[in-house]
C-alpha distance (Angstrom), angle and dihedral (degrees) to the residues before:
residue distance angle dihedral
M1 . . .
T2 3.82 . .
Q3 3.75 123.2 .
E4 3.79 92.8 -144.1
K5 3.76 94.3 68.9
D6 3.77 133.0 33.5
L7 3.76 105.3 -135.6
R8 3.78 94.3 -163.9
I9 3.78 108.5 103.5
K10 3.79 110.1 159.1
S11 3.78 98.5 10.2
K12 3.77 93.7 58.0
V13 3.75 92.4 83.8
I14 3.80 87.3 61.2
S15 3.81 99.7 39.6
E16 3.80 95.4 45.2
G17 3.81 100.6 23.8
G18 3.79 96.9 118.5
A19 3.81 126.9 -132.5
N20 3.83 94.0 -27.5
R21 3.78 88.7 62.1
V22 3.90 96.0 55.0
P23 3.87 92.0 100.5
N24 3.82 91.8 53.2
R25 3.76 91.9 49.9
A26 3.82 91.3 44.6
M27 3.77 89.9 59.5
L28 3.79 91.9 47.5
R29 3.81 90.0 52.1
A30 3.73 87.9 57.8
V31 3.80 90.5 60.8
G32 3.81 93.0 47.7
F33 3.83 110.4 -79.0
S34 3.85 118.9 146.1
D35 3.78 129.0 -167.4
E36 3.77 88.4 -94.1
D37 3.75 92.7 51.7
F38 3.82 92.5 60.4
K39 3.82 86.4 66.1
K40 3.84 91.8 60.7
P41 3.77 130.8 77.7
M42 3.81 115.6 -96.9
V43 3.73 107.9 -120.6
G44 3.81 121.3 -168.4
V45 3.84 124.0 -147.9
A46 3.79 107.0 -156.6
S47 3.74 105.1 -156.6
T48 3.79 125.0 -169.4
W49 3.83 91.4 -167.1
S50 3.83 113.2 154.8
E51 3.80 140.6 148.5
V52 3.81 94.2 -136.3
T53 3.78 95.4 84.8
P54 3.79 138.3 29.2
C55 3.85 87.2 -131.7
N56 3.78 91.6 71.3
V57 3.81 106.5 20.1
H58 3.84 92.7 102.0
I59 3.82 98.2 42.7
D60 3.83 94.1 96.4
E61 3.76 90.9 72.5
L62 3.85 90.2 43.6
A63 3.73 89.9 54.0
R64 3.85 90.9 53.3
R65 3.83 90.9 50.2
T66 3.73 90.1 50.0
K67 3.83 90.6 51.0
K68 3.75 90.2 52.4
G69 3.78 91.4 52.7
A70 3.82 93.4 51.0
S71 3.81 90.6 45.8
D72 3.74 93.1 50.7
A73 3.83 89.9 50.8
G74 3.74 92.4 55.9
G75 3.79 104.4 -91.9
K76 3.81 132.0 119.7
P77 3.80 102.6 -124.9
M78 3.77 125.4 -162.4
I79 3.82 125.3 -172.9
F80 3.75 121.5 -137.6
N81 3.78 131.7 171.0
T82 3.77 139.1 -131.7
I83 3.77 130.6 -176.3
T84 3.82 136.5 -88.8
I85 3.71 136.1 -177.3
A86 3.81 127.5 -159.5
D87 3.79 111.5 -112.0
G88 3.76 91.4 -166.6
I89 3.82 92.1 53.5
S90 3.85 94.3 44.6
M91 3.83 93.0 45.0
G92 3.80 112.3 122.1
T93 3.82 92.5 9.8
E94 3.80 133.7 93.5
G95 3.86 85.7 -102.5
M96 3.87 87.7 74.9
R97 3.80 88.8 74.0
F98 3.81 87.2 69.7
S99 3.80 94.7 54.5
L100 3.81 102.6 85.2
P101 3.79 93.2 35.3
S102 3.79 87.5 55.6
R103 3.83 87.6 67.0
E104 3.81 88.4 63.6
V105 3.86 93.3 44.5
I106 3.81 89.9 53.5
A107 3.82 93.0 46.6
D108 3.85 91.8 45.6
S109 3.80 94.4 47.9
I110 3.78 96.0 48.3
E111 3.81 91.0 46.5
T112 3.85 89.1 48.6
V113 3.77 94.1 52.0
V114 3.82 96.8 42.2
G115 3.85 90.5 47.9
G116 3.79 95.5 39.3
E117 3.74 96.9 47.6
S118 3.86 94.3 42.0
L119 3.78 92.9 -124.5
D120 3.75 116.7 -176.3
A121 3.78 96.4 -150.7
F122 3.83 141.1 -13.2
V123 3.75 146.5 -159.0
A124 3.84 115.3 -142.4
I125 3.80 119.9 -156.2
G126 3.87 119.0 -161.3
G127 3.80 136.4 -178.5
C128 3.78 118.7 165.3
D129 3.80 123.8 55.7
K130 3.72 102.9 -85.6
N131 3.78 94.9 40.6
M132 3.79 92.6 77.3
P133 3.82 100.0 53.8
G134 3.83 90.2 35.2
C135 3.79 91.2 55.9
M136 3.77 92.1 44.2
I137 3.81 93.9 48.3
A138 3.78 87.3 55.3
I139 3.80 91.0 48.9
G140 3.76 89.4 52.1
R141 3.80 92.8 51.3
T142 3.78 102.0 41.5
Q143 3.71 96.5 51.2
V144 3.76 98.2 -156.6
P145 3.86 121.5 124.0
A146 3.78 107.8 -75.8
V147 3.83 144.3 170.5
F148 3.77 127.9 -158.3
V149 3.88 121.2 -144.6
Y150 3.76 123.7 -167.4
G151 3.75 116.1 -139.6
G152 3.77 89.1 -137.7
T153 3.80 140.2 -121.2
I154 3.75 128.7 -63.0
A155 3.82 120.5 -113.1
P156 3.84 112.8 -105.2
G157 3.77 117.5 -99.3
R158 3.82 118.5 -123.1
L159 3.77 130.3 -141.4
D160 3.81 125.9 163.9
G161 3.78 91.9 -13.6
K162 3.87 94.2 -52.4
N163 3.78 131.2 107.6
L164 3.79 118.2 -113.2
D165 3.81 135.0 -168.8
I166 3.78 137.2 170.3
V167 3.82 92.1 -74.5
S168 3.79 88.7 59.5
A169 3.72 87.9 62.9
F170 3.76 94.4 50.6
E171 3.82 92.6 46.6
G172 3.76 88.2 47.3
V173 3.85 88.6 63.8
G174 3.81 88.8 58.7
Q175 3.82 91.7 46.3
H176 3.73 89.9 50.0
N177 3.85 93.3 49.4
A178 3.84 89.5 48.6
G179 3.86 89.6 53.0
K180 3.78 93.9 -114.6
I181 3.80 96.1 122.3
D182 3.80 132.3 23.1
D183 3.81 131.9 -127.3
E184 3.84 92.7 -90.5
E185 3.77 93.6 53.4
L186 3.82 92.2 46.9
H187 3.83 89.2 51.0
K188 3.82 91.2 50.6
I189 3.82 90.0 53.1
E190 3.79 90.4 49.8
C191 3.78 92.2 51.0
H192 3.82 96.3 47.7
S193 3.81 104.4 36.1
C194 3.87 98.6 86.9
P195 3.78 113.1 32.5
G196 3.83 100.4 177.1
A197 3.84 148.2 -43.0
G198 3.73 122.9 -11.2
S199 3.77 140.9 70.7
C200 3.81 124.7 -66.0
G201 3.79 107.1 -65.5
G202 3.80 108.1 -129.3
M203 3.77 129.9 71.9
Y204 3.77 86.8 -75.2
T205 3.84 125.9 138.9
A206 3.83 99.0 -70.4
N207 3.76 96.0 48.9
T208 3.78 90.5 39.4
M209 3.77 92.5 55.3
A210 3.76 93.8 43.4
S211 3.82 89.6 53.5
A212 3.79 90.8 46.7
I213 3.83 92.9 51.6
E214 3.83 92.3 49.2
A215 3.76 89.6 49.1
M216 3.84 88.1 51.4
G217 3.81 89.1 54.9
M218 3.80 95.8 -116.9
S219 3.81 95.5 116.6
L220 3.78 131.8 46.9
P221 3.84 118.6 -83.5
G222 3.81 110.7 -89.0
S223 3.79 95.6 8.3
S224 3.83 98.2 109.7
S225 3.77 95.8 65.1
N226 3.80 98.8 38.7
P227 3.85 107.8 112.9
A228 3.78 120.9 -110.3
I229 3.84 95.6 -118.1
S230 3.78 100.3 49.0
E231 3.81 139.7 102.8
A232 3.82 86.9 -122.3
K233 3.79 90.3 63.5
K234 3.78 92.1 50.5
K235 3.77 87.4 50.5
D236 3.82 91.5 50.0
C237 3.74 88.1 58.5
E238 3.81 97.6 50.2
E239 3.75 90.7 46.0
A240 3.83 91.4 50.0
G241 3.81 87.5 57.0
V242 3.70 89.4 53.1
A243 3.78 93.5 43.7
V244 3.83 94.7 54.2
V245 3.79 92.1 55.4
N246 3.76 89.9 47.3
L247 3.89 88.8 52.8
L248 3.81 87.5 56.2
K249 3.85 89.5 51.9
L250 3.76 91.3 48.7
G251 3.79 95.7 43.2
I252 3.80 94.1 -126.1
Y253 3.75 117.0 154.9
P254 3.81 134.1 -171.5
K255 3.83 90.0 -101.8
D256 3.79 88.4 60.0
I257 3.84 90.2 56.3
M258 3.87 105.7 30.1
T259 3.73 96.7 67.6
K260 3.84 128.9 147.2
E261 3.82 88.1 -101.1
A262 3.84 90.3 52.6
F263 3.73 91.5 52.6
E264 3.79 89.4 49.6
N265 3.84 87.4 54.6
A266 3.79 89.9 51.5
I267 3.86 91.9 49.7
T268 3.85 88.8 48.8
V269 3.79 93.8 53.7
V270 3.84 90.9 45.9
M271 3.76 91.7 52.3
A272 3.83 93.3 46.1
L273 3.82 91.6 49.2
G274 3.84 95.4 44.4
G275 3.79 92.3 -119.1
S276 3.75 132.6 -175.5
T277 3.81 125.5 -65.7
N278 3.82 85.4 -128.1
A279 3.81 88.1 72.0
I280 3.81 88.3 76.3
L281 3.74 93.1 54.6
H282 3.82 94.7 43.9
L283 3.84 97.6 42.9
M284 3.70 91.0 51.8
A285 3.85 90.7 50.6
M286 3.80 91.1 47.9
A287 3.79 90.4 50.5
H288 3.81 90.6 49.6
S289 3.84 89.7 54.1
I290 3.82 90.5 60.9
D291 3.80 99.6 33.7
V292 3.77 96.4 -108.3
D293 3.81 111.7 149.9
L294 3.81 103.3 -126.7
Q295 3.76 119.6 164.1
L296 3.79 138.9 177.9
E297 3.80 87.3 -105.4
D298 3.88 88.8 65.3
F299 3.81 88.2 58.9
E300 3.79 90.8 47.8
R301 3.82 92.1 49.9
L302 3.81 94.8 50.4
Q303 3.81 93.0 39.8
K304 3.81 88.5 64.4
K305 3.83 91.5 52.3
V306 3.80 107.3 39.7
P307 3.83 121.9 76.4
H308 3.82 121.7 -139.8
I309 3.80 103.6 -121.0
A310 3.79 105.3 161.7
D311 3.86 124.6 96.0
L312 3.84 92.6 -155.6
R313 3.74 132.4 143.1
P314 3.02 140.3 -68.4
S315 3.88 90.3 44.5
G316 3.84 94.6 15.7
Q317 3.77 139.8 50.1
Y318 3.79 107.2 -105.6
V319 3.77 139.3 68.5
M320 3.81 134.4 -141.2
Q321 3.85 92.6 -93.0
D322 3.87 87.1 58.2
L323 3.79 88.4 52.2
H324 3.86 89.4 49.7
E325 3.80 90.1 52.9
A326 3.87 90.9 47.7
G327 3.82 91.2 55.8
G328 3.71 104.7 -74.6
V329 3.78 133.6 -117.8
Q330 3.79 90.6 -49.3
A331 3.80 91.0 62.1
V332 3.81 90.5 49.1
M333 3.81 89.9 50.4
K334 3.80 90.1 48.2
L335 3.80 89.8 54.8
L336 3.81 91.3 47.4
H337 3.87 93.7 46.8
E338 3.76 93.9 48.6
N339 3.82 88.4 55.3
G340 3.74 96.1 48.9
F341 3.85 101.9 -102.0
L342 3.78 100.3 115.8
H343 3.88 134.9 61.8
G344 3.78 98.9 -119.6
D345 3.82 95.4 -172.4
C346 3.83 94.6 66.9
M347 3.80 114.2 119.9
T348 3.84 118.9 -120.5
V349 3.83 136.5 -165.1
T350 3.86 89.7 -94.5
G351 3.73 88.0 70.8
K352 3.78 88.0 -114.1
T353 3.79 131.7 95.1
I354 3.81 126.8 -99.9
A355 3.81 89.5 -104.3
E356 3.80 94.2 50.5
N357 3.85 90.4 49.1
L358 3.81 91.4 48.2
A359 3.73 92.7 49.8
E360 3.76 88.2 67.4
A361 3.77 95.3 40.7
P362 3.85 123.4 101.8
S363 3.78 120.6 -115.0
L364 3.79 123.6 -119.9
Q365 3.84 114.7 -66.3
E366 3.76 115.6 -92.7
G367 3.82 108.7 -101.8
Q368 3.72 97.7 13.3
K369 3.83 116.1 149.7
V370 3.81 102.6 -161.4
I371 3.81 97.6 83.2
T372 3.81 121.5 42.5
A373 3.75 126.5 -144.5
L374 3.83 113.3 -88.1
D375 3.82 90.0 -117.6
A376 3.78 91.6 53.2
P377 3.80 104.4 42.6
K378 3.82 127.9 165.8
R379 3.83 84.0 -120.7
K380 3.80 128.5 6.7
D381 3.84 92.0 -133.7
G382 3.75 134.1 29.2
P383 3.83 122.5 -66.1
L384 3.81 97.8 -136.7
V385 3.76 106.3 86.9
I386 3.81 131.0 -173.0
L387 3.84 111.1 -141.6
R388 3.85 125.6 -163.6
G389 3.81 137.2 -177.2
N390 3.73 141.8 109.5
L391 3.86 90.1 -51.7
A392 3.81 93.0 54.6
E393 3.74 111.6 22.0
E394 3.83 93.0 169.1
G395 3.77 91.9 42.2
A396 3.78 143.2 -94.4
V397 3.81 132.6 -135.9
A398 3.80 129.4 -125.8
K399 3.81 130.2 178.4
V400 3.78 107.9 -147.7
S401 3.80 103.2 175.5
G402 3.81 112.4 136.2
L403 3.80 93.9 6.3
K404 3.82 118.3 142.2
V405 3.79 91.6 -175.5
T406 3.85 111.6 58.7
K407 3.80 99.1 164.4
L408 3.81 132.6 46.4
T409 3.82 133.7 167.6
G410 3.76 115.4 -170.6
P411 3.77 147.0 136.9
A412 3.79 117.3 -71.4
K413 3.80 119.9 -114.4
V414 3.83 102.1 -166.0
F415 3.78 126.6 -158.8
D416 3.78 130.2 174.3
T417 3.80 94.6 -152.4
E418 3.86 136.5 39.2
E419 3.85 90.3 -130.6
E420 3.83 93.0 59.4
A421 3.78 91.6 46.4
T422 3.78 92.9 48.2
Q423 3.77 91.4 52.3
A424 3.79 91.1 49.5
V425 3.86 89.4 54.8
L426 3.75 93.5 47.0
N427 3.84 89.1 48.8
D428 3.77 89.3 54.0
E429 3.84 91.3 -117.3
I430 3.76 91.4 132.3
K431 3.80 115.4 77.4
A432 3.80 135.2 -168.3
G433 3.80 110.0 -79.5
D434 3.87 94.1 32.1
V435 3.83 122.9 124.6
L436 3.79 105.4 -138.1
V437 3.89 109.8 -154.2
I438 3.81 124.5 -168.0
R439 3.82 114.0 -174.3
Y440 3.85 139.9 174.4
E441 3.82 85.7 50.7
G442 3.81 97.1 106.0
P443 3.85 126.8 116.9
R444 3.84 92.7 -79.8
G445 3.77 100.5 27.5
G446 3.79 100.9 43.5
P447 2.88 86.9 36.3
G448 3.79 103.4 -126.2
M449 3.86 100.3 21.0
P450 3.85 95.7 -102.8
E451 3.82 122.5 -145.0
M452 3.70 118.1 -118.8
L453 3.72 106.3 -154.0
S454 3.82 91.7 132.7
L455 3.78 92.7 61.0
S456 3.82 97.0 39.5
A457 3.83 91.0 48.1
I458 3.86 91.1 49.0
L459 3.81 87.9 54.8
V460 3.80 91.4 49.7
G461 3.77 90.1 47.3
K462 3.79 92.1 51.3
G463 3.82 90.3 50.3
L464 3.79 93.9 -108.5
G465 3.82 97.1 108.1
E466 3.83 95.2 109.6
N467 3.78 104.2 28.4
V468 3.85 98.9 49.1
A469 3.80 116.6 62.2
L470 3.84 113.2 -146.1
L471 3.85 114.7 -156.4
T472 3.81 127.3 -178.7
D473 3.78 143.1 157.3
G474 3.83 84.4 -136.4
R475 3.87 125.0 75.1
F476 3.75 140.7 -95.3
S477 3.73 128.7 -134.1
G478 3.76 120.8 -106.9
G479 3.82 83.0 -115.3
T480 3.84 91.4 61.6
H481 3.76 121.8 108.6
G482 3.80 135.2 164.0
L483 3.82 129.4 71.3
V484 3.82 96.1 -34.7
I485 3.78 129.1 148.8
G486 3.88 121.0 -169.2
H487 3.85 141.8 166.6
I488 3.88 89.9 52.8
A489 3.79 104.6 -179.1
P490 2.90 140.6 -129.5
E491 3.81 85.0 39.6
A492 3.77 123.6 -136.8
Q493 3.80 95.2 -104.8
V494 3.86 91.9 64.5
G495 3.78 94.8 43.8
G496 3.76 102.2 -90.7
N497 3.78 115.3 164.1
I498 3.79 92.0 -102.0
A499 3.81 85.3 73.5
L500 3.82 88.9 61.6
L501 3.76 96.5 50.9
Q502 3.82 115.9 115.6
D503 3.81 134.0 -161.2
N504 3.77 113.6 -79.1
D505 3.82 95.3 15.7
L506 3.83 105.1 139.7
V507 3.77 112.7 -110.9
T508 3.82 125.3 -168.6
V509 3.77 124.3 -155.2
D510 3.76 115.3 -174.8
S511 3.77 118.8 169.3
E512 3.77 94.9 -176.3
K513 3.85 92.3 57.2
Q514 3.80 89.1 34.1
E515 3.82 88.8 -127.6
I516 3.83 131.6 148.1
S517 3.84 111.3 174.3
M518 3.81 144.0 147.3
D519 3.81 122.4 -136.1
V520 3.84 93.0 -123.0
S521 3.85 120.9 122.0
D522 3.78 122.2 -120.5
E523 3.83 88.1 -114.4
E524 3.79 93.6 54.3
L525 3.85 89.6 46.2
A526 3.80 90.1 52.5
K527 3.81 90.3 51.9
R528 3.80 92.2 50.1
R529 3.80 91.2 46.4
A530 3.74 90.9 54.4
A531 3.74 90.6 55.0
W532 3.89 95.0 43.9
T533 3.78 124.8 99.8
A534 3.76 124.5 -175.2
P535 3.81 113.0 -111.8
P536 3.75 115.9 -121.7
L537 3.83 115.7 -91.1
K538 3.81 108.9 -90.4
V539 3.76 99.5 -129.8
K540 3.81 127.7 51.5
R541 3.86 103.4 -177.5
G542 3.73 141.0 31.3
I543 3.76 134.6 16.3
L544 3.75 98.6 -28.7
A545 3.85 91.1 50.7
K546 3.78 90.7 50.4
Y547 3.77 89.9 46.5
S548 3.74 96.8 50.0
R549 3.78 91.9 50.6
T550 3.81 95.7 49.2
V551 3.83 106.5 31.8
S552 3.79 121.1 111.0
S553 3.80 129.5 -140.8
S554 3.74 116.3 -67.7
A555 3.89 84.9 -120.4
K556 3.76 85.1 67.7
G557 3.83 96.2 46.4
A558 3.85 97.4 -92.8
V559 3.79 90.9 -93.8
T560 3.80 122.5 167.0
D561 3.80 100.1 -145.4
L562 3.76 103.0 57.4
F563 3.77 94.8 130.9
E564 3.77 130.8 161.5
D565 3.82 114.1 -112.1
């Protein structure tokens, strides 16, 4: 704590508010404040600790380590909590409709506490998929110095000498349905897939977003790839507490870090690592929170430039812990920066630029196999592709890493719910060459834009992952792979052309031409539109009702505060 500069910004009105602030200070004394503490900045520690998911079950200890770091640096830290749900547990159930809305609950609740308690700065700690963007949206809105810490990746499970993760369990269901494995083998996979605390181990949504946030400069160098159960992760948290007080001293705010160029760095790292399609949705929402103009066209532009160089699950062999052992996200960023792919002059939460941080970072380990050479990539451009056409006029998103089949034209098999489509697959009603379409699952129509890892994994397990295209206005998990296209916009609920599609219409998906279209004339579409009526929204009360009435298009990040001025 320096004497030259008062680090209290918002809390000063409470700590020095005179006699009329005696009741405020009296309540703070009841939670441990002393006279000396009122001279310090109030630093929040936003914890997503919960026992409902392995992604977050260890974060209580990490929050306490963060509190220690902030206290040692001269702040007065206070831990508060927000919610999480487990995407892997809710997958394939009605609970998945709450997943994307939970991002907004997390953001709203953190913003509410930071604003309502007049906090001067805060550290946010996230684990499961929606925690990361939820915390970052709050950081963008609150505009006080802030640092994000990722709770870290789970260790891989092991069975018969092979690595397992949660996607292994979902694909096991498809293998079991196809008669490839028996009940005993499926039970073994279930019991060995998730060995302890931490977020799902591949380059799925949690690890994707953690990597993106580090690339953006909003978390400490190296922290995104440090495993959940490690001394390095505990150190990340203490250092984050110190860093946020330092940001106060330096007068560095999120708007100084979360610039358009920083978002481009995040997109570049996501493309290079072969990250989740959900990154597009979440990065756009994060950009909206801080008034950065980020559009699907920015993803298209960078996709054409950035090679895919990571052999990571779900389409590759390795998991995040392997990347950590190979040098981590910082080493990947160093490689990209040295070859002109990153904006090195972007500010970060260390108070230094990306270039300055990377100058001190180690290179990739000699002989590692997780990251390829830039001149021998897995794919010469990025694997997250934006598709457009008369089936998705605002755009759709495909992840094409590892695919041998990049184009398919086939008859549409159309379902209005995921449950009906899943049953059709399990009943062997979907054949090679079909285009399986699930609609009314978008942000408004779902509601909540549910992920469909269960169904896509069943298709893979049944050997149909590359010869059946799966299309939806909903989403896919970061663990999904195969010929899948999500985020189709406009969604069916608002009258997007996907609502007009009929069984056996020919549909073409072409990732090379970035096309998604149906062979239906404009005249026929006009006739179908005249006969179409939007179904009533599915939920009348509660959070899902509020969400479905306020949420924007997925092409705008599915945000709930996109209001006209």
